[in-house]
Structure formats: C-alpha cells, structure tokens
VOFIBA-453727 format. One record per residue (C-alpha): residue in three letters; x, y, z. Coordinates in steps of 0.2 Angstrom, whole numbers, padded with zeros to 4 digits, always signed. Example, Ala and Ser with C-alpha at 12.3 -4.5 7.8 and 13.67 -1.06 7.14 Angstrom:
BEGIN
ALA+0062-0022+0039
SER+0068-0005+0036
This chain:
BEGIN
UNK+0047+0102+0099
UNK+0035+0114+0107
UNK+0025+0099+0114
UNK+0038+0092+0125
UNK+0036+0103+0140
UNK+0024+0090+0148
UNK+0038+0077+0149
UNK+0044+0084+0166
UNK+0027+0082+0174
UNK+0025+0064+0169
UNK+0030+0051+0182
UNK+0036+0039+0169
UNK+0050+0052+0165
UNK+0057+0053+0183
UNK+0067+0038+0190
UNK+0061+0032+0207
UNK+0066+0015+0212
UNK+0052+0014+0225
UNK+0039+0014+0211
UNK+0047-0001+0202
UNK+0037-0016+0205
UNK+0047-0032+0208
UNK+0032-0043+0203
UNK+0034-0047+0185
UNK+0015-0048+0182
UNK+0012-0030+0188
UNK+0027-0021+0181
UNK+0024-0006+0169
UNK+0029-0010+0151
UNK+0047-0005+0148
UNK+0042+0006+0133
UNK+0031+0016+0144
UNK+0046+0024+0152
UNK+0055+0039+0144
UNK+0071+0035+0136
UNK+0079+0047+0149
UNK+0077+0035+0163
UNK+0074+0018+0153
UNK+0092+0012+0156
UNK+0091+0017+0174
UNK+0075+0006+0176
UNK+0084-0008+0167
UNK+0099-0007+0178
UNK+0088-0008+0193
UNK+0080-0024+0188
UNK+0096-0031+0182
UNK+0105-0027+0198
UNK+0091-0034+0209
UNK+0090-0050+0198
UNK+0075-0060+0192
UNK+0061-0062+0204
UNK+0063-0080+0210
UNK+0053-0084+0226
UNK+0063-0100+0231
UNK+0053-0102+0248
UNK+0036-0101+0240
UNK+0025-0116+0240
UNK+0020-0118+0221
UNK+0002-0122+0219
UNK-0003-0137+0208
UNK-0014-0137+0193
UNK-0023-0151+0184
UNK-0017-0155+0167
UNK-0027-0170+0159
UNK-0026-0183+0173
UNK-0010-0176+0182
UNK-0007-0162+0194
UNK+0007-0151+0188
UNK+0016-0136+0196
UNK+0031-0124+0193
UNK+0047-0133+0197
UNK+0060-0125+0209
UNK+0074-0133+0199
UNK+0070-0122+0184
UNK+0078-0107+0194
UNK+0095-0116+0192
UNK+0105-0120+0176
UNK+0103-0111+0160
UNK+0087-0102+0165
UNK+0094-0095+0181
UNK+0098-0077+0175
UNK+0082-0073+0167
UNK+0068-0085+0172
UNK+0055-0076+0184
UNK+0040-0082+0194
UNK+0025-0072+0199
UNK+0017-0078+0215
UNK+0001-0068+0212
UNK-0002-0075+0195
UNK+0006-0092+0196
UNK+0015-0089+0180
UNK+0033-0088+0173
UNK+0041-0073+0165
UNK+0057-0068+0156
UNK+0067-0054+0163
UNK+0078-0050+0148
UNK+0063-0050+0136
UNK+0053-0039+0147
UNK+0068-0026+0147
UNK+0073-0027+0129
UNK+0060-0035+0118
UNK+0052-0018+0112
UNK+0069-0013+0105
UNK+0066-0027+0091
UNK+0047-0029+0089
UNK+0032-0019+0093
UNK+0014-0025+0095
UNK+0008-0041+0105
UNK+0020-0053+0097
UNK+0026-0067+0110
UNK+0018-0059+0125
UNK+0017-0075+0136
UNK+0034-0072+0144
UNK+0033-0053+0146
UNK+0014-0048+0149
UNK+0002-0063+0151
UNK+0014-0075+0159
UNK+0018-0094+0155
UNK+0009-0107+0165
UNK+0008-0123+0154
UNK+0018-0133+0167
UNK+0014-0150+0158
UNK+0025-0144+0143
UNK+0037-0132+0153
UNK+0054-0139+0147
UNK+0049-0140+0129
UNK+0041-0122+0129
UNK+0056-0114+0139
UNK+0068-0121+0126
UNK+0057-0115+0112
UNK+0057-0098+0120
UNK+0076-0098+0121
UNK+0077-0103+0103
UNK+0093-0103+0092
UNK+0108-0091+0093
UNK+0100-0077+0083
UNK+0083-0079+0092
UNK+0074-0064+0100
UNK+0077-0070+0117
UNK+0096-0072+0114
UNK+0097-0054+0107
UNK+0088-0048+0123
UNK+0099-0058+0134
UNK+0115-0051+0126
UNK+0108-0034+0128
UNK+0105-0037+0146
UNK+0123-0043+0148
UNK+0130-0028+0139
UNK+0121-0016+0150
UNK+0125-0025+0166
UNK+0144-0023+0161
UNK+0142-0005+0158
UNK+0146+0008+0171
UNK+0133+0022+0175
UNK+0134+0035+0160
UNK+0136+0053+0164
UNK+0119+0062+0160
UNK+0125+0080+0162
UNK+0120+0094+0173
UNK+0102+0093+0180
UNK+0093+0108+0174
UNK+0075+0102+0178
UNK+0063+0113+0188
UNK+0065+0103+0203
UNK+0084+0104+0203
UNK+0092+0116+0216
UNK+0106+0119+0203
UNK+0095+0125+0189
UNK+0103+0140+0181
UNK+0120+0138+0189
UNK+0128+0128+0175
UNK+0123+0140+0161
UNK+0127+0155+0173
UNK+0145+0148+0176
UNK+0148+0146+0158
UNK+0143+0164+0155
UNK+0154+0170+0169
UNK+0169+0161+0162
UNK+0165+0168+0144
UNK+0165+0186+0150
UNK+0182+0184+0158
UNK+0191+0172+0146
UNK+0191+0177+0127
UNK+0196+0160+0122
UNK+0181+0152+0131
UNK+0170+0166+0124
UNK+0174+0161+0107
UNK+0167+0143+0110
UNK+0154+0143+0124
UNK+0136+0145+0119
UNK+0141+0149+0101
UNK+0149+0135+0092
UNK+0142+0120+0102
UNK+0124+0123+0097
UNK+0128+0124+0079
UNK+0137+0107+0080
UNK+0121+0099+0086
UNK+0109+0104+0072
UNK+0108+0086+0066
UNK+0111+0090+0048
UNK+0122+0074+0045
UNK+0114+0064+0031
UNK+0115+0048+0042
UNK+0106+0057+0057
UNK+0093+0064+0045
UNK+0089+0047+0038
UNK+0088+0040+0056
UNK+0075+0054+0060
UNK+0065+0050+0045
UNK+0066+0032+0049
UNK+0059+0035+0067
UNK+0045+0045+0059
UNK+0040+0031+0047
UNK+0041+0018+0061
UNK+0030+0028+0073
UNK+0018+0032+0058
UNK+0016+0013+0054
UNK+0015+0009+0072
UNK+0000+0021+0074
UNK-0008+0012+0059
UNK-0005-0005+0067
UNK-0012+0001+0083
UNK-0028+0008+0075
UNK-0030-0009+0066
UNK-0029-0017+0084
UNK-0028-0035+0078
UNK-0044-0035+0067
UNK-0046-0042+0050
UNK-0039-0033+0035
UNK-0036-0035+0017
UNK-0020-0032+0007
UNK-0017-0022-0009
UNK-0001-0026-0018
UNK+0006-0019-0034
UNK+0024-0018-0042
UNK+0032-0005-0053
UNK+0049+0001-0058
UNK+0056+0016-0050
UNK+0067+0029-0060
UNK+0082+0018-0057
UNK+0072+0003-0065
UNK+0072-0006-0049
UNK+0057-0017-0046
UNK+0047-0010-0031
UNK+0033-0019-0022
UNK+0020-0008-0013
UNK+0009-0015+0001
UNK-0007-0006+0007
UNK-0019-0012+0020
UNK-0038-0011+0019
UNK-0047-0012+0036
UNK-0062-0004+0045
UNK-0058+0005+0061
UNK-0068+0007+0077
UNK-0078+0021+0070
UNK-0084+0010+0055
UNK-0073+0020+0043
UNK-0064+0011+0029
UNK-0045+0015+0029
UNK-0032+0011+0016
UNK-0015+0015+0024
UNK+0001+0012+0015
UNK+0013+0003+0026
UNK+0029-0001+0015
UNK+0039-0002-0001
UNK+0050-0017-0004
UNK+0063-0019-0018
UNK+0061-0036-0026
UNK+0074-0044-0037
UNK+0061-0053-0048
UNK+0042-0054-0049
UNK+0040-0073-0048
UNK+0026-0079-0037
UNK+0038-0086-0024
UNK+0048-0069-0022
UNK+0032-0058-0021
UNK+0025-0070-0008
UNK+0040-0070+0002
UNK+0041-0051+0001
UNK+0023-0049+0007
UNK+0025-0061+0021
UNK+0041-0053+0027
UNK+0033-0036+0027
UNK+0018-0042+0036
UNK+0029-0051+0049
UNK+0040-0035+0051
UNK+0025-0026+0058
UNK+0018-0041+0068
UNK+0003-0043+0056
UNK-0003-0061+0055
UNK-0008-0068+0038
UNK-0022-0077+0046
UNK-0031-0061+0048
UNK-0031-0057+0029
UNK-0049-0057+0022
UNK-0046-0049+0005
UNK-0032-0048-0008
UNK-0030-0036-0022
UNK-0016-0037-0035
UNK-0013-0027-0051
UNK+0004-0025-0058
UNK+0010-0040-0048
UNK+0003-0051-0062
UNK+0010-0067-0055
UNK+0000-0065-0039
UNK-0017-0061-0047
UNK-0032-0071-0042
UNK-0048-0062-0043
UNK-0051-0043-0047
UNK-0039-0031-0054
UNK-0038-0014-0063
UNK-0042-0013-0082
UNK-0024-0009-0086
UNK-0019-0027-0084
UNK-0035-0033-0093
UNK-0029-0025-0110
UNK-0011-0019-0109
UNK-0004-0035-0100
UNK-0016-0048-0105
UNK-0024-0045-0122
UNK-0007-0038-0128
UNK+0003-0053-0122
UNK-0010-0065-0130
UNK-0009-0055-0147
UNK+0008-0051-0154
UNK+0001-0038-0166
UNK-0008-0029-0152
UNK+0008-0029-0142
UNK+0018-0023-0156
UNK+0006-0009-0159
UNK+0008-0003-0141
UNK+0027-0004-0142
UNK+0027+0007-0158
UNK+0015+0020-0150
UNK+0025+0021-0135
UNK+0042+0023-0145
UNK+0034+0037-0155
UNK+0029+0046-0139
UNK+0047+0045-0134
UNK+0053+0052-0150
UNK+0041+0066-0151
UNK+0036+0070-0133
UNK+0053+0071-0125
UNK+0063+0085-0134
UNK+0056+0102-0132
UNK+0059+0107-0150
UNK+0048+0092-0156
UNK+0034+0097-0144
UNK+0034+0115-0150
UNK+0034+0109-0168
UNK+0019+0097-0164
UNK+0010+0111-0155
UNK+0013+0124-0169
UNK+0008+0112-0183
UNK-0008+0107-0175
UNK-0012+0125-0172
UNK-0010+0129-0190
UNK-0021+0114-0196
UNK-0034+0120-0183
UNK-0035+0137-0191
UNK-0037+0130-0208
UNK-0051+0118-0203
UNK-0060+0132-0194
UNK-0059+0143-0210
UNK-0065+0129-0221
UNK-0079+0125-0208
UNK-0074+0107-0205
UNK-0073+0110-0187
UNK-0084+0121-0176
UNK-0078+0135-0164
UNK-0086+0137-0146
UNK-0083+0136-0128
UNK-0073+0121-0123
UNK-0070+0115-0141
UNK-0053+0113-0149
UNK-0043+0113-0133
UNK-0024+0112-0135
UNK-0018+0094-0135
UNK-0001+0086-0131
UNK+0007+0069-0131
UNK+0013+0061-0115
UNK+0017+0044-0111
UNK+0003+0034-0103
UNK+0005+0032-0084
UNK+0009+0014-0078
UNK-0003+0017-0064
UNK-0017+0026-0073
UNK-0026+0016-0087
UNK-0037+0031-0091
UNK-0021+0039-0097
UNK-0019+0026-0111
UNK-0036+0030-0117
UNK-0032+0049-0117
UNK-0016+0045-0126
UNK-0023+0035-0140
UNK-0037+0048-0142
UNK-0024+0062-0144
UNK-0014+0051-0156
UNK-0029+0051-0168
UNK-0032+0069-0166
UNK-0014+0074-0168
UNK-0010+0061-0182
UNK-0006+0073-0196
UNK+0005+0083-0184
UNK+0014+0068-0178
UNK+0018+0063-0196
UNK+0024+0080-0200
UNK+0036+0081-0185
UNK+0043+0063-0189
UNK+0046+0069-0207
UNK+0056+0084-0201
UNK+0066+0073-0190
UNK+0069+0061-0204
UNK+0077+0074-0215
UNK+0084+0087-0202
UNK+0088+0076-0188
UNK+0106+0079-0181
UNK+0110+0061-0178
UNK+0109+0047-0190
UNK+0100+0035-0178
UNK+0087+0048-0175
UNK+0084+0050-0194
UNK+0083+0031-0196
UNK+0071+0029-0181
UNK+0060+0043-0188
UNK+0059+0034-0205
UNK+0055+0017-0198
UNK+0041+0025-0187
UNK+0034+0034-0201
UNK+0033+0018-0211
UNK+0024+0009-0197
UNK+0011+0022-0192
UNK+0006+0026-0210
UNK+0001+0008-0212
UNK-0017+0003-0213
UNK-0015-0011-0200
UNK-0008+0002-0187
UNK-0022+0014-0189
UNK-0034+0000-0189
UNK-0027-0006-0172
UNK-0027+0012-0166
UNK-0045+0015-0169
UNK-0050-0003-0163
UNK-0040-0001-0146
UNK-0047+0016-0143
UNK-0065+0010-0145
UNK-0062-0004-0133
UNK-0054+0007-0120
UNK-0068+0020-0122
UNK-0081+0006-0119
UNK-0071+0001-0103
UNK-0068+0019-0097
UNK-0083+0020-0085
UNK-0080+0003-0077
UNK-0062+0008-0075
UNK-0067+0025-0066
UNK-0079+0015-0055
UNK-0066+0003-0049
UNK-0053+0017-0047
UNK-0063+0027-0035
UNK-0056+0027-0017
UNK-0074+0025-0010
UNK-0079+0011-0022
UNK-0098+0010-0026
UNK-0101-0009-0029
UNK-0118-0007-0036
UNK-0112+0005-0050
UNK-0097-0006-0053
UNK-0108-0021-0056
UNK-0119-0010-0067
UNK-0104-0004-0077
UNK-0097-0021-0078
UNK-0113-0027-0087
UNK-0114-0012-0098
UNK-0096-0014-0103
UNK-0099-0033-0108
UNK-0115-0028-0117
UNK-0107-0014-0127
UNK-0092-0025-0132
UNK-0103-0039-0138
UNK-0114-0026-0147
UNK-0098-0020-0155
UNK-0093-0037-0160
UNK-0110-0041-0168
UNK-0114-0024-0176
UNK-0098-0013-0175
UNK-0088-0019-0190
UNK-0095-0009-0203
UNK-0095+0008-0193
UNK-0077+0005-0188
UNK-0072+0002-0207
UNK-0082+0017-0213
UNK-0073+0028-0200
UNK-0056+0020-0205
UNK-0059+0024-0224
UNK-0062+0042-0220
UNK-0047+0043-0209
UNK-0036+0035-0222
UNK-0043+0046-0236
UNK-0039+0061-0225
UNK-0021+0056-0221
UNK-0017+0048-0238
UNK-0015+0031-0231
UNK-0015+0016-0243
UNK-0030+0005-0240
UNK-0027-0013-0246
UNK-0038-0023-0257
UNK-0048-0033-0244
UNK-0050-0048-0255
UNK-0031-0050-0258
UNK-0021-0062-0248
UNK-0014-0055-0232
UNK+0005-0053-0232
UNK+0012-0052-0215
UNK+0027-0041-0211
UNK+0038-0034-0225
UNK+0040-0051-0235
UNK+0031-0050-0252
UNK+0034-0068-0255
UNK+0028-0077-0239
UNK+0012-0086-0244
UNK-0004-0083-0234
UNK-0020-0093-0234
UNK-0031-0078-0228
UNK-0037-0062-0235
UNK-0035-0045-0228
UNK-0053-0045-0224
UNK-0052-0061-0214
UNK-0036-0056-0205
UNK-0043-0039-0200
UNK-0060-0045-0195
UNK-0057-0062-0188
UNK-0039-0062-0182
UNK-0039-0044-0175
UNK-0057-0037-0173
UNK-0065-0053-0166
UNK-0050-0059-0157
UNK-0047-0043-0147
UNK-0065-0041-0142
UNK-0066-0059-0137
UNK-0050-0058-0127
UNK-0057-0043-0118
UNK-0074-0052-0114
UNK-0065-0068-0109
UNK-0054-0058-0097
UNK-0068-0048-0089
UNK-0078-0065-0087
UNK-0062-0073-0079
UNK-0059-0059-0067
UNK-0077-0057-0063
UNK-0081-0076-0063
UNK-0095-0084-0053
UNK-0087-0082-0036
UNK-0082-0064-0039
UNK-0099-0060-0046
UNK-0108-0068-0031
UNK-0096-0058-0019
UNK-0101-0042-0028
UNK-0119-0046-0029
UNK-0119-0050-0011
UNK-0110-0034-0007
UNK-0123-0025-0018
UNK-0137-0033-0008
UNK-0131-0024+0008
UNK-0131-0007+0000
UNK-0143+0004+0010
UNK-0147+0016-0003
UNK-0166+0020-0007
UNK-0168+0013+0007
UNK-0161-0005+0005
UNK-0169-0007-0012
UNK-0156-0020-0017
UNK-0158-0030-0001
UNK-0158-0049-0006
UNK-0156-0061+0009
UNK-0152-0076-0002
UNK-0137-0067-0010
UNK-0131-0060+0007
UNK-0132-0078+0014
UNK-0122-0084-0001
UNK-0109-0070+0002
UNK-0107-0076+0021
UNK-0104-0094+0015
UNK-0088-0088+0007
UNK-0081-0085+0025
UNK-0082-0102+0033
UNK-0070-0097+0047
UNK-0082-0083+0053
UNK-0099-0091+0048
UNK-0100-0109+0053
UNK-0117-0118+0053
UNK-0123-0110+0069
UNK-0117-0093+0064
UNK-0126-0094+0048
UNK-0142-0098+0057
UNK-0140-0084+0068
UNK-0136-0072+0054
UNK-0152-0077+0045
UNK-0162-0072+0060
UNK-0152-0056+0062
UNK-0155-0051+0044
UNK-0174-0053+0046
UNK-0174-0041+0061
UNK-0161-0030+0053
UNK-0171-0027+0037
UNK-0187-0024+0046
UNK-0178-0011+0057
UNK-0170-0002+0043
UNK-0186-0001+0033
UNK-0196+0006+0047
UNK-0190+0023+0044
UNK-0176+0025+0057
UNK-0170+0043+0053
UNK-0152+0037+0057
UNK-0152+0026+0042
UNK-0163+0036+0030
UNK-0150+0045+0019
UNK-0136+0032+0018
UNK-0127+0031+0001
UNK-0116+0016+0002
UNK-0110+0001+0013
UNK-0097+0012+0021
UNK-0110+0024+0027
UNK-0120+0009+0034
UNK-0105+0004+0044
UNK-0102+0021+0051
UNK-0121+0023+0055
UNK-0121+0006+0064
UNK-0106+0012+0075
UNK-0114+0029+0079
UNK-0131+0021+0083
UNK-0122+0009+0095
UNK-0130-0006+0086
UNK-0114-0016+0082
UNK-0116-0028+0096
UNK-0135-0030+0093
UNK-0132-0034+0074
UNK-0115-0041+0077
UNK-0115-0054+0063
UNK-0123-0042+0051
UNK-0109-0029+0055
UNK-0096-0042+0054
UNK-0102-0046+0036
UNK-0103-0028+0032
UNK-0085-0026+0038
UNK-0078-0041+0028
UNK-0087-0034+0013
UNK-0079-0017+0015
UNK-0062-0026+0017
UNK-0063-0035+0001
UNK-0054-0024-0012
UNK-0061-0022-0029
UNK-0047-0012-0037
UNK-0029-0006-0032
UNK-0031+0012-0034
UNK-0022+0017-0018
UNK-0007+0007-0022
UNK-0006+0015-0039
UNK-0007+0032-0030
UNK+0008+0027-0019
UNK+0018+0024-0035
UNK+0013+0041-0041
UNK+0019+0048-0025
UNK+0035+0039-0027
UNK+0040+0049-0042
UNK+0040+0065-0031
UNK+0053+0057-0019
UNK+0064+0047-0031
UNK+0067+0057-0047
UNK+0081+0060-0059
UNK+0090+0071-0047
UNK+0088+0059-0033
UNK+0090+0043-0042
UNK+0102+0035-0030
UNK+0091+0036-0015
UNK+0092+0020-0005
UNK+0078+0008-0003
UNK+0076+0010+0015
UNK+0076+0029+0015
UNK+0064+0029+0000
UNK+0052+0018+0010
UNK+0053+0029+0025
UNK+0050+0045+0015
UNK+0036+0038+0006
UNK+0027+0032+0022
UNK+0028+0049+0029
UNK+0023+0058+0013
UNK+0008+0046+0009
UNK+0002+0045+0026
UNK+0004+0063+0031
UNK-0012+0064+0041
UNK-0007+0049+0052
UNK+0011+0056+0053
UNK+0005+0074+0059
UNK-0004+0065+0074
UNK+0011+0056+0080
UNK+0018+0064+0095
UNK+0035+0072+0095
UNK+0040+0062+0111
UNK+0036+0046+0102
UNK+0047+0050+0088
UNK+0061+0057+0099
UNK+0061+0041+0110
UNK+0061+0030+0094
UNK+0076+0040+0087
UNK+0086+0039+0103
UNK+0083+0021+0105
UNK+0091+0017+0088
UNK+0108+0020+0097
UNK+0110+0019+0116
UNK+0125+0031+0116
UNK+0115+0045+0107
UNK+0113+0062+0117
UNK+0097+0065+0125
UNK+0086+0077+0115
C-alpha cells in the first residue's frame, strides 16, 4: 500500500460541493471520485434533485419534415425523479444511472444517458421507456440504489487524521493517554484492534482477489479501446472433471504489438454448440465487448465450435481416432498402460531399473553406442491434453521402453496385491504383445513425427505464417510420400521389432480375424487389413483433415498473410494475393476502399523496397506493424496498416489458451480440488496476466474492493 500517499493530494479525494457541477453534461464521471467521498457526492446530487430547468425555452431541431424539441411534460410523472436536461448541450440525461451505473458495468456501454446525452426528440417516449426497461434492468437497479442511499442517514466516517485536520494526532494521543492510566483499556487499545483487521477471512480474501482480477481485465479492455479483436477458445476438464471453457483475446495495441490476454474461465455443463456459444457471448458481454468487433476465431478442444484452423492434437487424437475405432482403441490402451505403470512409485522405479539393466547389456554387446547426449534416461508420463508434442514423445518412449513395460506388467500380473491389478496387467500384456498394437504404435509415431514441425510452428506465440505454410506443404508431401513408398520400410521395421520382443507375426495371406473370435468369418487378409484398412486409411484421414482445415479460404488467408511478410525485404510480396485477402473483410474493404488499398499498396511497396533503414531488418508481420507505428506512417498507409492489423488478429493456433489450462493445474490441484469456479477464474486471471496485474494501481484495487459492499470500512 506504499503507493497510496498521493491520495490526500488529489482533489477527487476531497469533498467540496462547490466543485460539483449541476450541469449533467459537464459533470466529472462518478467513478473518478475516490470511494472516500463518492457517497457524499451522490448524496449531494440526490438532495439537490435532477437538473430540470423548467423556465428554459427549449430549442427546436428538424427531424425529417418536422421540428421537434424537448417536452417540459417529461419532467412530470414516472420520469420526474431521474430525468435531467442540459441547457448547454440540449440533451437529456439520467441522474440515477450517472450515480450508480459504474457499480454494475464498466466501459462505454449505454453512455447516451450518462455522458453523451440523448436528443432524439422524434422518438423520445419510445427511447425513454426503452432506457427504463423491465424490473431487472440496469436503470431500475441504479434507481433503487439511489432510493436506498437517499433514505440512509449520514454514516460516521471516524476521526479526521488527514494532514489538513486541526485534530491530527489528538485521537491516537487520547487513546494512549487512557491506556497508560487504565489497565483494562491498555489490554485492548492499539493491540487487539489492528490484529482483528488483517483481512484473513476467506471471504474477504476472495473479494480482494476478485477486485484484483476485475481491475486486471478492465486494464486489458481499456488497452483494447474498442478496436477489432480475435477470440481463442478451448475447453478442458479440471482436476474435479468439470468442463471449463477458457477465452483469450487477440488484438493489436496502439504500439502495433500483438497481445493475447486471458480474460476469463467459464464452467460449462455441456460442450454443445449452443452452450459454448452462449458462454462465449455471456463472457464478452460481461466485459462490454461487442461480438461485432470479432475479426478472427480460433477453436481447438471445443470441437463443436471448430470452423477453420486448429492445433494438431484435434487433427489426430480427436478426428482420426474418432473416425477409426481401432486407432481410438489403441490410444485408450496406451493411456491405460501409462496409468498402471506411470502412477505408482514402485512401478516407475522398476521400469527405470529394468531399462538401465537392458541398456548396460546393449552397450556391452555393442548394439547401442555411448556418447554425449546418447541413451538419456526416459520415463513414461501421460500425454498432456494441451500439448500435442507430448503425445509424440510418449509414443517414442513407449517404443524405446517396450521391453521394460512388458517386464513391469509381468511383475504386476504375478505379484500384484489386488486381484483387479493382476487381471488388468494380464489383459494389457495380451493387448500390447499383439502385432496389431505394435503396428499402430509405429504407424502413429511416424505420422506424429511428420507433423511435429508443423505443430511447433503453429504453437509458437509469435506465429511465423510463412514457415507455417512451408511446413504445411512439407507435412502433406511427406505423408503422401509415406503412403506411396513407406509401406515396405514400415513393415521391415516392424519385423525387426517383433523379432526382438518375441511378438508373433501373423501370416499376411491368411484371413484377418478381428477381436478374440476365432470363428467369425472375414473376407480380407491380414495384409489387406493392415495396408488398406489401417495404413492407407490413417494417412488418408490425416491428409483429408489437413486439407479440410487448411482449405481454399484458409490457404488464401495464409498466403495473403505471407505476402505481407517484410522479410528479405518483402521478398514474398504479392499484390494479387493481398487484394484477395482484403476481399475476405467486406465490412472494412468495400469497393472504394479496395481501390484505395490498391493505390496504397503500390506506393507502400516502392517505399519499402527503396531502402528505408527503419524497415530493413524486419523478420515478421508483427515487426512490420510496430515499425509502421514507430515511423508515424499509420495514417499515411491507413488501409495497409488496417489489413496488417486484421492479419495479426487472425489466430492460426490456440497455444495461449492451452497455456492457460496448464496454469490452471497450478491453482486447482488435488489439494485444492474444491475451489469455486469464480475464485478459480479470479486467481487464474491474476496469475496468467501477472504483467498487467503488477501495473494496476493499488488505489484502483482498493476502490473496487470497497465498492463491493457499501458498509465496508475505508482502507
């Protein structure tokens, strides 16, 4: 609280009714007053009543073919206690909303009756009734608060210890004088009282965290300043298995810097399209964010909301697996094996020790080489829900540790303490020692490895669109090459693996028998099943998913974005692709704006390629945006900058949302599994947006905290 000393020097913290302007169009916003005097300001305006100049001659304004003006009769009847008129602005205002609206909303929502003024006299009755609204409307809430405050007496605010007070020091001195003379007073005064005001109550602490979170989000919304933004949405289960939906904004600030702030976590009872849409709109409206300003959307785990581009985890684990039951079963078996072996400490120790013994034997036989960085210790851990790279690493470790996994499952099968553990280990041993399981293990590992570079490019916080497009083409090319020429090498690798681990290889020309049934007829051979129904199908599904996610529209967007890349210098510049990109934003680039953009692009590229040192070492589109701001060229190349900004807003991946879910695990864990949804959200906002939070003033947080309850003691 060391930054609070300036409060006494700020006129907004000293009540002086002479400084309170009766004109509603010239008043200081109520939230600018300190909470120390805010109720006094409100009482002053309530006692003086709404500004209603009944003797004024109201001017007329032409609306269509008729002259209209403010009606004196509106000061009577149901509007009489709150309707105000500004002579200077010829506009109507609402007294109760001016006094209390900021207790419910922040931002510029519904400013016509509090800041800008209402003057549509041709539709006055309709608009006034619309402003009043129903019983639970914002106006009614403000009006009821005004009535409550007007019925209250002046509250006691304690002894004045300010620097300007003549009584400063006397109150504490009097307490000390009594304490020296009366032992019973000495036992209480200045000893117990401070300790009873340490704010250690859980409810108080939650209110403080809530105040911090609200002010943090408010700072983010103020930085956005009503500009265009994109949203990144994902859903995941917390430690209590509750579905949580996270929302992250993506926007370009006044400095040209791309920001992806986390603004909220919402618990959803189901992940249907309707529920997720309602949750998103509710969270946006809570922070006075208009959906009409959205210019980019990114969804990952919220699969029902997916439209364009997503992370690669959904491409395989949630799409390929769901479309192929055997692949889905494979991942389920692998995950359960990890639960059995990776969870107990004893099993992990056995796995590590057995693998170390095998490694010594292999080194002695010369089957593996020693050297720096080789033969590092490996372990099994569950793949993270928010990191597709962890799935690739897990399957790779599964292959390397296969013999040790079989050994530990064998130990559990014969020495497990519980019958269920022994039966489970026996079943998993049978499954993972089958040829079909190891076939899918090697196949899915190869597919993941081929997609790994693209996954990394899309997961970067500063996304390089050019590299993403390059890796997209390379991934599809490698997958197609694997489909055409990779069958033999995969089977050769499998035969060696099966020989090493004593896994029975079926006769490829025999009829395939699915499951455990030995009598169920089948019309295809093992060779056909493995090659056509698994190998070709999995690769085709992956290629189809990539083509669907990165379709013609998505590719045009990405190619247009890549054409704006300033690297080398502007080597990828392609005016035609940039104009195609602009056409996907018809609200911003109409026919005339497209023509102006075409002329601006001609001038822009000549400028950029003439060796301006301010644009010579730029590496990406985000650097270009910052350089245009720093060079004061935003207004000159306004349409180019707008397109650059819209390009940066468009999300390619949802890495930031996934990082938010990773952070959630630090807050809500097994020891804090009963933490409430609101408290979880507030903690996560402060934790994830710690840079913004540290820049929020103490005074703003204190004012927010004290405004939660009007009877709360002044801090």
